[in-house]
C-alpha positions as CSV (number, residue, x, y, z in Angstrom):
1,X,97.0,74.6,91.3
2,X,98.3,73.0,88.2
3,X,98.1,74.8,84.7
4,X,95.3,73.4,82.6
5,X,96.3,74.2,79.0
6,X,94.1,73.8,76.0
7,X,94.5,70.8,73.6
8,X,95.8,70.8,70.0
9,X,93.0,71.0,67.5
10,X,92.8,68.9,64.5
11,X,90.7,69.3,61.4
12,X,87.3,67.7,61.7
13,X,87.5,67.3,65.5
14,X,84.6,68.3,67.7
15,X,85.1,71.6,69.5
16,X,83.7,71.3,73.0
17,X,82.5,73.8,75.6
18,X,85.3,72.5,77.9
19,X,87.9,73.4,75.2
20,X,86.3,76.9,74.7
21,X,86.4,77.6,78.5
22,X,90.1,76.9,78.5
23,X,90.8,80.0,76.5
24,X,91.8,83.2,78.1
25,X,88.9,85.7,78.4
26,X,91.0,88.8,78.1
27,X,90.6,92.2,79.8
28,X,88.1,92.0,82.6
29,X,88.6,95.4,84.0
30,X,90.5,98.5,82.9
31,X,91.0,101.9,84.6
32,X,92.9,104.8,83.5
33,X,93.8,107.9,85.6
34,X,95.2,111.2,84.1
35,X,95.0,113.5,87.2
36,X,98.3,113.8,89.1
37,X,98.7,113.2,92.8
38,X,101.4,115.4,94.2
39,X,100.6,114.9,97.9
40,X,101.5,111.3,98.6
41,X,102.7,110.7,102.2
42,X,101.0,107.7,103.8
43,X,99.5,104.9,101.7
44,X,96.8,106.3,99.4
45,X,94.7,104.7,96.8
46,X,95.7,105.8,93.2
47,X,93.6,103.6,91.0
48,X,90.5,101.6,91.5
49,X,89.5,98.9,89.1
50,X,86.0,98.6,87.8
51,X,84.2,95.7,89.6
52,X,84.4,92.6,87.7
53,X,83.1,89.0,88.2
54,X,85.8,86.6,89.1
55,X,85.4,82.9,88.4
56,X,87.0,80.4,90.9
57,X,89.9,78.3,89.5
58,X,90.8,80.8,86.8
59,X,94.2,82.7,86.7
60,X,94.1,86.4,86.6
61,X,96.9,88.9,85.9
62,X,96.8,92.4,87.3
63,X,99.1,95.1,86.1
64,X,99.5,98.6,87.6
65,X,101.5,101.1,85.7
66,X,102.5,104.3,87.2
67,X,104.2,106.5,84.5
68,X,106.2,109.0,86.5
69,X,106.9,109.0,90.1
70,X,109.0,111.5,92.0
71,X,110.2,111.4,95.7
72,X,112.9,113.9,96.6
73,X,115.1,111.5,98.7
74,X,113.6,108.2,99.1
75,X,111.5,105.5,97.5
76,X,107.9,104.8,96.5
77,X,106.0,101.7,97.5
78,X,103.4,100.5,95.0
79,X,100.8,97.8,96.2
80,X,98.0,95.9,94.7
81,X,95.1,95.2,97.2
82,X,91.7,93.6,97.2
83,X,88.7,95.8,97.7
84,X,90.1,98.9,99.4
85,X,93.1,100.4,101.2
86,X,92.8,98.0,104.1
87,X,92.1,95.0,101.9
88,X,94.4,91.9,101.4
89,X,97.9,93.0,99.9
90,X,98.3,90.9,96.7
91,X,101.6,92.4,95.6
92,X,104.2,95.0,96.7
93,X,107.0,96.8,94.8
94,X,109.6,99.2,96.3
95,X,111.1,101.7,93.7
96,X,114.1,103.7,94.9
97,X,114.0,107.1,93.2
98,X,116.7,109.3,94.7
99,X,117.0,113.0,94.7
100,X,116.1,114.9,91.4
101,X,115.1,111.6,89.6
102,X,111.8,110.4,88.2
103,X,110.9,106.8,87.8
104,X,108.0,104.6,86.4
105,X,106.6,101.6,88.3
106,X,104.9,98.5,87.1
107,X,103.4,96.2,89.7
108,X,102.3,92.7,88.5
109,X,100.5,89.9,90.2
110,X,99.2,86.4,88.9
111,X,96.8,84.4,90.9
112,X,93.3,83.1,91.5
113,X,90.3,84.7,93.3
114,X,87.1,83.3,94.9
115,X,84.1,83.6,92.7
116,X,82.2,86.7,92.8
117,X,82.4,90.5,92.5
118,X,85.9,91.7,92.7
119,X,87.5,95.1,93.0
120,X,91.4,95.8,92.9
121,X,93.0,99.0,94.2
122,X,96.4,100.2,93.4
123,X,98.2,102.3,96.1
124,X,101.3,104.3,96.6
125,X,103.4,105.3,99.7
126,X,106.2,107.7,99.9
127,X,109.0,106.7,102.2
128,X,110.1,110.3,103.1
129,X,108.7,113.8,102.4
130,X,105.8,114.0,99.8
131,X,105.9,111.7,96.8
132,X,104.3,112.6,93.5
133,X,102.5,110.6,90.8
134,X,102.7,112.8,87.7
135,X,100.2,111.9,85.0
136,X,98.4,113.4,81.8
137,X,96.2,112.5,79.1
138,X,99.2,111.1,77.2
139,X,100.8,109.5,80.2
140,X,98.1,108.0,82.3
141,X,98.3,105.6,85.3
142,X,96.6,102.3,84.4
143,X,95.1,99.3,86.2
144,X,94.4,96.3,84.0
145,X,92.9,92.9,85.1
146,X,93.1,90.1,82.5
147,X,91.8,86.6,82.6
148,X,94.7,84.2,81.6
149,X,92.7,80.9,81.6
150,X,91.9,78.0,84.0
151,X,94.1,77.1,86.9
């Protein structure tokens, strides 16, 4: 789909509903998790978005932030999925951590959805051993869904 940007506005021009609908609508869903998960082995849901109503032919940006990941000798795999852990994978990111190191992870996706109620889940998998997602009130995991405007 082609990008459908707004127009330039001039003094005295009539502002239309079509022009108003071309503006981004901002944050559609926001979820924050402060409880750590120190037992990640197979793919597990880490953050679930609040349900939001997607509008067809609009771009959405999803951002999943995991502030502190640890895996003794491997990597962590972050995914964004539709609906639940077995839902369609939207994006994947592999983060090599290495022994004795901590890393953060940001997984982004931009695209369109079918119209209707939509839920996004962010998951993590550990490649070897048990991975950890360390969080706190001042260092939460976050999942943000933003409306960017028409496609």
